[in-house]
C-alpha positions, 0 to 999 in steps of 0.5 A: 757641601751637600750640594757639591756632592749632588752636582758631581754625581752624573760626572762620576757615573760617567767616569766610574760607571761601566755599562753592564755586561748584557750577553751574561748579565747573572754569570760571574766572571772570573779573572785569571790574570794578577791582581792590577796595581791599585796605584795606577787604578783610578782614585776612589770616589771619596769627594775629599780625594784631590785626583777625584776632584781634579777628575771631575773638574776636567771631565766636566770641562771636556763636557763643556766643550762638546767632548761627547759623553759617551766616550769620556770615560774611556778616554779619561780612563787611556790617557792617565796623564791627565790626573797630574793636570790642573783644570786650569792648564787643561782649559789654557790648551783647548783655548790655545786650540780653538785660537787656532780657528778649530770647531768642535768637530775638529777638537774632537778628533784632535783630542782623539788622535792625540790626547797630548794636546791636553798637555800644556808643555806639549801644545805651546811648544807647537804654538811656538813653532806655527808662530815661528813659520811666519806664513801669513796664515795657517789654515785650521786644516793645517793644524789639526793634520800636523798635531794629528801626525805629530804623535803618530809619525813622531814628528818635532816641531823642528822638524817642521821649521827645517822643512819650511826653510829648506822650501824657503831656500828652494824660492817657493812662495808663502802660497805654494808652502802653505798649500804644501804643508796642508795637502803633503804628510808632514813625514816628507819634513824629516828628510826635506832635501828630498823636495830639492830633488824632485824640484831639479827633475821640474827645471829640467824641462826648462820651468821657471821658479814662478811656474814651479810655484804654480805647480806646487799650488796645483798639485802639492802631491808629487812631492811625496812621489819617489824619485827613482821610482816614480818621478824620473821614469815618468820623465825618461819615458816622456823623453823617449817618446820625442815630446818635446820639451815645450809640450811637457812645459804646457801640459804641467802648467795646465794640469800638472796632476794628470801628467805627474800621477801617470805611472811608467808605461802608462804613456807609452800605451796611449801612444801605441793606441794614437798611432794605430787608430783606423778613423776617418781623417777628420776625427784623428786631426780633431784628436790631435789638434792639441799635440801627442801629448794632450792627446794621450791624457785625454785617452788616459781620462777616458781609460781612467773613467771606463775603468772606475766602472769596472772595466779593465785596462785591456777592454778599456783601450780595446773600446777605445780603438774601435771607437775612437770618437770617444776620445773628443767627447767630454767626459760629462757626456761619456758619464751621463751615457755610462750611467744610462746604460748601467740604470735605465737600460739595465745593461752591464758594463762589459756590454761595451765591449761588443758594443763600444759603438754605444758611446759614440752615438748623441744620446738626447737624439738617438738612444733616449727616443728609441728607448722610449719606443720601445718601452711603450711597445712592451707595455702595450705588448707589441713587441714579438721578440727581444730588443737588445742594444743593437738595435738601439744603437746599430739600426739607422733611423729609417730602419727603426722608424720603419720597423718600431714606429711605422706600425703604430701611430701613436709612436710617431711622437715618442719618437719625434715625427715621421720620416719622410723619404727623399729619393736622391738628386743626382747631378745634372748630366754633361749633355745638358751642361754641354747642349749648345744656346738656342737662337731664334731664326729670323726671316733674313737667316732663313733667305740666307740659308736658302740661297746657299742650299740652292747654289750647291744644288 
């Protein structure tokens, strides 16, 4: 008997010893609230109390499966239904949760957000619901989300079953449905017929069932968008801008998230920018080579990239208007240039408004060699004035060489070698092209010319 009491001593301290109040260690706190209900309090520490013995067993069980010791006392205090649960039922619940493929972190997250998963009747009801879905595989992430949201959002297993049945009636395959269940909030399952309204909008653009399944798999989040305030205005704008159904269909299949995540008015602004571009014809042809809709999405990606770094939309569109080459450059290249501007040059993102052509020059061939030369001259005190971004961007290669490199021979290696001045070669003059060909005169030709001249005399 003494051994049993000693074994329970650490768990009793975890359950019933709260940390001391370190702010006022010697002050007695007087309570002005009413006396608490002694029947709802935690049972006494007597080893003969059956509730206490059950709590100690459940606490040891939770500790064995990795529940944090620091949070165990608060967890049991808040969830009084555990006093009426047997340790064997709690262990069965944990076994069912682990059978779904959950790891230790996921198990702790589920228990913290939805403690009712330790109630055997509640968990078995969800276990039956998962088995009745008849999907080839249920990912642990979906099981975790379903159990966590069931208590917060009051989702019933019947809601989940009804939503899956509606998706099957809409010809969604198992792969697409699994993806939707993993990504979309389960509140959508309370009104599953709204899913049909969203899919009907896609069918207006001549999309087949296989293509709709692909879109739902690549971007299931659009099923949670509001139909009247988000999707219908977007597709109405696509029609007003004269985009063909084939263009929209191709874009939806290639990158549905990029198109469906656009808000009303974004496409119109991108089209206005493309129509107002003043650049060389080859650049504009390259921008529009894949169609207007693809060019609009490329503009949106660049605008979002600039806005993520701190520019407002108006300034981002202004940068693209002044420097259209940014639209045809890769996003990775633009990110590298912005990172170099912010961290190496130590400038703010607003400098792009004054010097948008910084994003149009080559980083490796122009910006970095010039920056290295300027840094070297700063280190030896060879600069007599402040060098700004305009010297790195707007000076020609020859002018930069003559101004910063030529006076310091050691900078030629940093800059990439010297520059030879090549005189322009003009094309051959027309008088040379039309000059008659010379032929050698024979003795007979000379004799004939003399006879001709004598006859004239």
